[in-house]
BAFI-3210 file (N, C-alpha, C; in Angstrom, 3 decimals, decimal comma, padded with zeros to 6 digits):
// residues 152
n [1|2|3|4|5|6|7|8|9|10|11|12|13|14|15|16|17|18|19|20|21|22|23|24|25|26|27|28|29|30|31|32|33|34|35|36|37|38|39|40|41|42|43|44|45|46|47|48|49|50|51|52|53|54|55|56|57|58|59|60|61|62|63|64|65|66|67|68|69|70|71|72|73|74|75|76|77|78|79|80|81|82|83|84|85|86|87|88|89|90|91|92|93|94|95|96|97|98|99|100|101|102|103|104|105|106|107|108|109|110|111|112|113|114|115|116|117|118|119|120|121|122|123|124|125|126|127|128|129|130|131|132|133|134|135|136|137|138|139|140|141|142|143|144|145|146|147|148|149|150|151|152]
n.u [045,440|047,607|048,559|051,216|052,396|051,953|053,496|055,994|056,444|056,418|058,684|060,697|060,896|062,262|064,643|065,635|065,982|067,966|069,969|070,490|071,453|073,707|075,195|075,635|077,264|079,411|082,037|083,067|083,177|084,833|085,218|086,970|089,363|089,066|089,444|088,032|085,447|085,155|083,453|082,880|081,574|082,796|083,243|082,012|079,678|077,733|076,208|074,808|073,337|071,789|070,258|068,671|067,303|065,954|064,288|062,686|061,517|060,035|058,254|056,873|055,584|054,119|052,338|050,619|049,631|048,396|046,310|044,800|045,463|046,911|047,218|047,322|049,065|050,582|051,810|053,304|055,083|056,503|057,744|059,169|061,058|062,497|063,630|065,182|066,901|068,240|069,553|071,316|073,514|074,723|075,403|077,170|079,155|079,695|079,734|081,103|080,462|080,589|079,747|077,354|076,043|075,679|073,788|071,758|071,191|070,139|067,748|066,632|066,447|064,430|062,232|061,887|061,129|058,674|057,406|057,344|055,648|053,300|052,857|052,604|050,283|048,420|048,893|050,226|052,335|053,424|054,525|056,381|058,150|059,770|061,508|064,188|065,393|065,301|066,994|069,385|069,863|070,149|072,485|074,099|074,051|075,627|078,058|078,470|078,789|081,053|082,952|083,119|084,221|086,653|088,012|088,222]
n.v [-039,516|-036,955|-036,056|-035,217|-036,333|-039,035|-039,468|-038,691|-040,645|-042,922|-042,461|-042,172|-044,705|-046,678|-045,162|-044,887|-047,601|-048,263|-046,530|-047,575|-050,115|-049,271|-048,194|-050,546|-052,051|-050,394|-050,528|-052,752|-052,485|-053,105|-052,226|-050,499|-051,881|-054,103|-056,042|-054,673|-054,772|-053,680|-050,633|-050,107|-048,026|-045,116|-045,367|-043,291|-042,680|-044,570|-044,164|-041,851|-042,598|-044,669|-043,240|-041,667|-043,737|-045,035|-042,948|-042,632|-045,147|-044,964|-042,867|-044,108|-046,234|-044,670|-043,385|-045,500|-046,052|-043,639|-043,641|-045,656|-048,268|-050,314|-053,623|-056,723|-058,443|-056,681|-055,107|-057,105|-057,959|-055,577|-055,027|-057,377|-057,219|-055,022|-056,132|-058,252|-056,739|-055,236|-057,285|-058,186|-056,381|-056,867|-059,558|-059,414|-057,427|-057,479|-060,254|-061,208|-063,119|-063,597|-065,121|-066,282|-063,901|-063,032|-064,907|-064,241|-061,605|-062,067|-063,233|-060,928|-059,344|-060,744|-060,553|-057,783|-057,315|-058,648|-057,002|-054,550|-055,174|-055,729|-053,203|-051,567|-052,524|-051,535|-048,786|-046,890|-044,922|-045,419|-047,975|-047,395|-045,667|-047,393|-048,481|-047,313|-048,361|-051,141|-051,232|-050,390|-052,441|-054,617|-053,876|-053,865|-056,579|-057,554|-056,291|-057,564|-060,323|-060,097|-059,018|-061,157|-063,138|-061,953|-061,761|-064,165]
n.w [031,958|030,935|027,552|027,396|029,728|029,176|026,819|027,798|029,772|028,107|026,552|028,480|029,733|027,935|027,603|030,227|030,912|029,022|029,953|032,525|031,857|030,468|032,598|034,076|032,333|031,874|032,983|031,774|029,047|026,136|023,595|022,154|022,255|020,721|017,687|014,903|012,398|008,931|008,432|011,088|013,535|015,385|018,937|020,379|019,031|019,703|022,244|021,489|019,216|020,338|022,209|020,540|019,180|021,316|022,057|019,740|019,821|022,174|021,492|019,423|020,797|022,536|020,799|020,130|022,663|023,299|021,480|022,426|021,581|022,580|023,391|025,250|023,858|022,244|024,204|025,508|023,441|022,984|025,503|025,789|023,679|024,618|026,935|025,839|024,289|026,297|027,691|025,731|025,618|028,084|027,813|025,619|026,335|029,212|029,944|027,790|025,904|022,931|020,639|021,583|022,076|019,463|018,538|020,274|019,483|016,993|017,717|018,851|016,520|015,147|016,940|016,959|014,301|014,332|016,212|014,808|012,655|014,099|015,349|013,060|011,864|013,608|013,707|011,248|011,335|013,865|013,492|011,439|012,731|014,090|012,281|011,929|014,238|013,728|011,472|012,664|014,589|012,907|011,626|013,902|014,386|012,293|013,061|015,547|014,827|013,160|014,957|016,744|015,008|014,277|016,671|018,038]
ca.u [046,811|047,780|049,395|052,612|052,836|051,929|054,680|057,195|056,594|056,745|060,069|061,629|061,086|063,419|065,861|066,135|066,497|069,249|070,934|070,849|072,323|074,971|075,942|076,027|078,336|080,413|083,396|083,515|083,153|086,170|085,031|088,160|090,490|088,720|089,590|086,696|085,273|084,888|082,247|082,649|081,530|083,535|082,501|081,253|078,369|076,764|075,196|073,997|072,386|070,823|069,325|067,716|066,463|065,059|063,285|061,741|060,805|059,048|057,220|056,089|054,713|053,218|051,267|049,646|048,994|047,536|045,131|044,210|045,678|047,769|046,580|048,315|050,067|051,440|052,604|054,255|056,130|057,302|058,612|060,065|062,200|063,317|064,363|066,196|067,857|069,044|070,438|072,364|074,693|075,362|075,995|078,289|080,230|080,064|080,071|081,988|080,027|080,343|078,953|076,002|075,463|075,209|072,535|070,781|070,765|069,271|066,444|066,150|066,039|063,141|061,192|061,646|060,336|057,309|056,871|057,059|054,434|052,184|052,634|052,179|048,883|047,602|049,105|051,360|053,443|054,017|055,372|057,485|059,127|060,650|062,408|065,609|065,821|065,565|068,202|070,541|070,184|070,678|073,885|074,758|074,204|076,834|079,217|078,613|079,369|082,394|083,815|083,361|085,121|087,971|088,627|088,101]
ca.v [-039,038|-035,993|-036,531|-034,958|-037,359|-040,323|-039,553|-038,625|-041,986|-043,849|-042,209|-042,376|-046,123|-047,261|-044,380|-045,254|-048,978|-048,165|-045,885|-048,529|-051,119|-048,581|-048,146|-051,915|-052,559|-049,350|-050,940|-053,913|-052,226|-053,256|-051,972|-049,887|-052,821|-055,225|-055,946|-054,332|-054,930|-052,540|-049,856|-049,954|-046,615|-044,804|-045,674|-042,119|-042,629|-045,523|-043,589|-040,872|-043,347|-045,377|-042,273|-041,345|-044,913|-045,232|-041,888|-043,026|-046,321|-044,473|-042,124|-045,115|-046,895|-043,636|-043,186|-046,578|-045,891|-042,462|-043,991|-046,836|-049,411|-051,279|-054,803|-057,508|-058,957|-055,557|-054,772|-058,207|-057,898|-054,374|-055,184|-058,494|-056,746|-054,192|-057,062|-058,929|-055,691|-054,926|-058,415|-058,329|-055,606|-057,565|-060,780|-059,069|-056,660|-057,932|-061,679|-061,410|-064,312|-062,959|-065,969|-066,334|-062,572|-062,991|-065,667|-063,451|-060,439|-062,587|-063,311|-059,543|-058,946|-061,385|-059,960|-056,406|-057,412|-058,973|-055,800|-053,557|-055,608|-055,531|-051,769|-051,021|-052,893|-050,702|-047,390|-046,910|-044,105|-046,134|-049,020|-046,798|-045,079|-048,466|-048,913|-047,017|-049,327|-052,405|-051,065|-050,329|-053,747|-055,479|-053,467|-054,373|-058,029|-057,673|-055,950|-058,620|-061,507|-059,777|-058,912|-062,531|-063,833|-061,303|-061,760|-065,445]
ca.w [031,910|029,845|026,450|027,738|030,684|028,487|025,950|028,642|030,340|027,027|026,133|029,594|030,069|027,242|027,853|031,559|030,833|028,325|030,855|033,585|031,238|030,216|033,864|034,432|031,466|031,615|033,375|031,005|027,604|025,556|022,161|021,541|022,212|019,844|016,237|014,411|010,950|008,065|008,742|012,532|013,936|016,613|020,164|020,827|018,365|020,243|023,157|020,771|018,381|021,182|022,791|019,474|018,931|022,461|021,985|018,683|020,328|023,133|020,766|018,707|021,773|023,036|019,810|020,310|023,971|023,207|020,684|023,089|020,701|023,267|023,976|025,994|022,913|021,865|025,391|025,719|022,406|023,208|026,671|025,509|022,897|025,509|027,801|025,021|023,938|027,480|028,002|024,718|026,026|029,202|027,251|024,736|026,975|030,558|029,933|026,637|025,180|021,641|019,760|022,149|021,861|018,080|018,482|021,038|018,696|015,933|018,375|018,931|015,162|014,848|017,798|016,512|013,070|014,779|016,847|013,775|011,952|015,026|015,501|011,774|011,661|014,486|013,345|010,310|011,834|014,988|012,923|010,679|013,659|014,576|011,201|012,227|015,261|013,045|010,651|013,559|015,193|011,838|011,512|015,114|014,199|011,465|013,893|016,551|014,199|012,702|016,141|017,199|014,085|014,283|018,012|018,749]
c.u [046,931|048,682|050,874|053,148|052,921|053,176|055,968|057,478|057,047|058,188|061,043|061,877|062,252|064,719|066,467|066,685|067,856|070,323|071,402|071,784|073,693|075,828|076,456|077,244|079,518|081,845|083,935|083,487|084,588|086,179|086,302|089,342|090,247|089,150|088,181|086,628|085,144|083,548|081,961|082,646|082,398|082,642|081,611|079,860|077,311|075,772|074,287|072,914|071,340|069,828|068,256|066,756|065,488|063,955|062,233|060,884|059,688|057,922|056,283|055,096|053,683|052,071|050,183|048,893|048,006|046,237|044,418|044,304|046,594|046,897|047,682|049,411|051,065|052,366|053,677|055,411|057,063|058,274|059,558|061,273|063,085|064,200|065,495|067,291|068,795|070,020|071,544|073,633|075,452|076,061|077,251|079,445|080,644|080,513|081,061|081,714|079,612|079,491|077,519|075,298|074,951|073,887|071,414|070,280|069,925|067,852|065,830|065,676|064,638|062,011|060,880|060,850|058,877|056,649|056,487|055,779|053,200|051,845|052,050|050,707|047,951|047,676|050,370|052,561|054,168|054,948|056,587|058,555|060,106|061,668|063,876|066,195|066,164|066,844|069,442|070,867|070,607|072,152|074,691|074,967|075,450|078,078|079,513|079,283|080,813|083,375|084,122|084,405|086,538|088,712|088,569|089,461]
c.v [-038,077|-036,587|-036,347|-036,037|-038,728|-040,481|-039,495|-039,998|-042,976|-043,688|-042,545|-043,854|-046,726|-046,491|-044,755|-046,674|-048,976|-047,548|-046,814|-049,598|-050,506|-048,491|-049,534|-052,362|-051,595|-049,773|-052,072|-053,699|-052,231|-052,973|-051,440|-050,840|-054,013|-054,959|-055,717|-054,464|-053,586|-051,915|-049,711|-048,476|-046,366|-044,999|-044,517|-042,060|-043,511|-044,909|-042,565|-041,595|-044,035|-044,427|-041,890|-042,521|-045,172|-044,171|-042,212|-044,212|-045,878|-043,696|-043,100|-045,808|-045,901|-043,357|-044,244|-046,424|-044,729|-042,763|-045,236|-048,087|-050,468|-052,408|-055,631|-058,053|-057,864|-055,184|-055,838|-058,136|-056,719|-054,563|-056,372|-058,019|-055,818|-055,060|-057,749|-057,942|-055,414|-056,056|-058,587|-057,608|-056,301|-058,821|-060,441|-058,417|-057,211|-059,386|-062,036|-062,729|-063,860|-063,824|-066,076|-064,995|-062,439|-063,750|-064,892|-062,259|-060,871|-062,742|-061,913|-059,057|-059,483|-060,751|-058,529|-056,398|-057,718|-057,740|-054,759|-053,919|-055,356|-054,043|-051,186|-051,324|-052,008|-049,223|-047,330|-046,125|-044,812|-047,247|-048,449|-046,186|-046,116|-048,921|-048,540|-047,976|-050,657|-052,313|-051,087|-051,705|-054,767|-055,160|-053,964|-055,880|-058,315|-057,394|-057,048|-059,846|-061,239|-059,657|-060,309|-063,210|-063,244|-061,421|-063,082|-066,079]
c.w [030,720|028,765|026,782|028,672|030,026|027,618|026,759|029,247|029,270|026,553|027,254|029,907|029,276|027,484|029,201|031,559|030,146|029,198|031,957|033,031|030,952|031,467|034,263|033,629|031,328|031,934|032,504|029,489|027,079|024,055|021,498|021,450|021,285|018,406|015,698|012,890|010,240|008,461|010,239|012,898|015,170|017,835|020,618|020,200|019,028|021,225|022,476|019,959|019,245|021,833|021,773|019,255|020,077|022,465|020,924|019,130|021,282|022,476|020,059|019,642|022,313|022,093|020,002|021,623|023,940|022,463|021,229|022,216|021,316|023,812|024,640|025,079|022,549|023,012|025,631|024,722|022,655|024,381|026,532|024,715|023,723|026,408|027,023|024,627|025,120|027,797|026,971|025,155|027,146|028,695|026,448|025,498|028,334|030,568|028,831|025,915|023,780|020,697|020,278|021,955|020,429|017,940|019,178|020,213|017,489|016,487|018,476|017,565|014,847|015,651|017,359|015,204|013,414|015,397|015,798|013,014|012,813|015,154|014,210|011,486|012,484|014,097|012,489|010,828|012,972|014,499|012,216|011,577|014,215|013,518|011,467|013,270|014,604|012,211|011,532|014,153|014,146|011,599|012,718|015,038|013,366|012,303|014,911|015,949|013,769|013,873|016,691|016,312|014,111|015,608|018,731|018,994]
res [m|s|k|f|k|l|y|a|k|s|i|l|i|p|v|i|i|g|g|i|v|g|l|i|i|s|k|s|i|d|y|n|s|l|q|k|p|f|l|s|p|p|a|i|l|f|p|i|i|w|t|i|l|y|t|l|m|g|i|s|y|g|i|l|e|n|k|s|l|i|d|s|k|t|k|f|i|y|y|l|q|l|f|i|n|a|l|w|s|i|i|f|f|s|l|k|w|r|l|f|a|f|l|w|i|i|l|l|d|i|i|v|i|i|m|i|i|n|f|y|k|k|n|k|l|s|g|l|l|q|i|p|y|l|i|w|i|l|f|a|s|y|l|n|l|a|v|y|l|l|n|k]
***
């Protein structure tokens, strides 16, 4: 597979998953009607930030794939965090289980830390490209808990 196709595939997988989840939850997003905590970004920023993060995520995975550094453990961790990430939006927005969503995002935080360590050991750049994602989901964890506490 050419490098272009490899990176295109690696980037498109998380972007498409994010897009599908966005379509699934679009009718149930109530972000603007919720009491929000200090530092809450405007709703318009979320799709922009997630597109950037999914792109970085795909590039990071593509680097490992391009260098033949993907093993079954790495693949499992990567796709597990994508799955947990996708379900968080459904739990938080569609089901409106805000407290469970907070517990779920803590699980995501942990899996992403494990993924970053795994990626970094294989290729430093690949691991470092995941840091903005970790920072964002830690911030999302704060927002999730605060929204739960302010709207229960």
